[in-house]
C-alpha positions in Angstrom: -113.5 -83.5 2.9 -113.3 -79.7 3.5 -115.0 -76.5 2.4 -113.4 -75.4 -0.8 -115.4 -72.2 -1.2 -118.8 -70.5 -1.0 -121.4 -69.9 -3.6 -124.1 -67.3 -3.1 -127.0 -67.8 -5.5 -129.3 -64.7 -5.7 -132.6 -64.5 -7.6 -133.9 -60.9 -8.0 -137.5 -60.1 -8.9 -139.1 -56.8 -9.9 -135.9 -55.1 -10.9 -135.8 -51.7 -12.4 -136.0 -52.3 -16.2 -133.4 -49.7 -17.1 -130.9 -51.2 -14.6 -130.9 -54.7 -16.1 -131.0 -53.6 -19.7 -128.1 -51.1 -19.5 -124.7 -52.6 -20.2 -122.9 -49.7 -18.5 -124.9 -50.3 -15.3 -124.1 -54.0 -15.3 -120.4 -53.3 -15.9 -120.4 -50.7 -13.1 -122.1 -53.2 -10.8 -119.4 -55.8 -11.5 -116.6 -53.4 -10.9 -118.2 -52.1 -7.7 -119.0 -55.6 -6.4 -115.5 -57.0 -6.9 -114.1 -54.2 -4.8 -116.8 -54.2 -2.2 -116.3 -57.9 -1.4 -112.5 -57.5 -1.5 -111.8 -59.6 -4.5 -109.4 -59.1 -7.4 -110.8 -59.0 -11.0 -109.0 -61.2 -13.5 -109.4 -59.3 -16.7 -112.4 -57.3 -17.8 -116.0 -58.4 -17.4 -117.7 -60.1 -20.3 -121.1 -58.6 -20.9 -123.2 -59.9 -23.8 -126.8 -59.2 -24.9 -128.5 -62.1 -26.7 -131.5 -64.3 -26.8 -134.9 -64.0 -28.4 -138.4 -63.2 -27.1 -138.8 -63.9 -23.4 -135.2 -65.2 -23.2 -133.6 -61.9 -24.3 -131.2 -60.2 -21.9 -127.7 -59.6 -20.8 -125.2 -62.2 -19.4 -122.3 -61.2 -17.2 -119.2 -63.2 -16.5 -116.4 -61.7 -14.3 -113.5 -63.9 -13.5 -112.0 -63.1 -10.1 -108.7 -64.5 -8.8 -110.6 -66.8 -6.5 -113.3 -67.9 -9.0 -116.1 -65.9 -10.7 -119.2 -63.8 -10.6 -122.0 -64.5 -13.1 -125.3 -62.9 -13.9 -128.2 -63.4 -16.2 -130.7 -60.6 -16.7 -134.2 -61.2 -18.1 -135.7 -58.3 -20.0 -139.2 -60.0 -20.1 -139.5 -60.6 -16.4 -137.3 -57.8 -15.0 -135.4 -60.5 -13.1 -131.8 -61.1 -12.5 -129.9 -64.3 -11.5 -126.6 -63.6 -9.8 -124.0 -66.1 -8.6 -120.8 -65.4 -6.7 -118.4 -68.3 -6.2 -115.2 -67.8 -4.3 -112.7 -69.9 -2.3 -112.1 -66.7 -0.3 -114.8 -65.8 2.1 -117.0 -62.7 1.4 -119.8 -60.9 3.2 -123.3 -61.9 2.0 -124.8 -58.6 3.3 -122.4 -56.5 1.2 -123.5 -58.5 -1.9 -127.2 -57.9 -1.0 -126.7 -54.2 -0.4 -124.9 -53.9 -3.8 -127.7 -55.7 -5.6 -130.2 -53.4 -4.1 -128.1 -50.3 -5.1 -127.7 -51.3 -8.7 -130.9 -53.2 -9.6 -133.5 -52.0 -7.1 -135.3 -55.4 -6.9 -138.6 -55.8 -5.1 -137.6 -59.3 -4.0 -134.3 -61.1 -3.4 -134.1 -64.9 -2.7 -130.7 -66.3 -1.7 -129.1 -69.6 -1.1 -125.6 -69.8 0.3 -123.8 -73.0 -0.4 -120.6 -74.5 1.1 -118.7 -76.1 -1.8 -117.0 -79.2 -0.6 -113.8 -80.7 -1.9 -113.4 -84.4 -1.4 -109.9 -85.8 -0.9 
């Protein structure tokens, strides 16, 4: 058994509405974050707007050479749910600073998980 990677789960509340409903802002966030945490993007980010009613919003998937970054953005609640998973270490504070810069949340709740590989 050993640590295979780390997953940072971030729940953002009270985000700036424009920031979570603007595909260009979400794309810029993804590009900036990949560089800021010293990762390598594997292709372009996939950003899709879908859902209905209180489930409407964008979803982001950015593959990185060491795993992925995902995000789900709720128009109705001005919330964002961001996950960064990587088998290469990264700085949690850099992620938090980037989230604040791009989405201006009033609240951020985080959980950092060690992902364990069993041999």
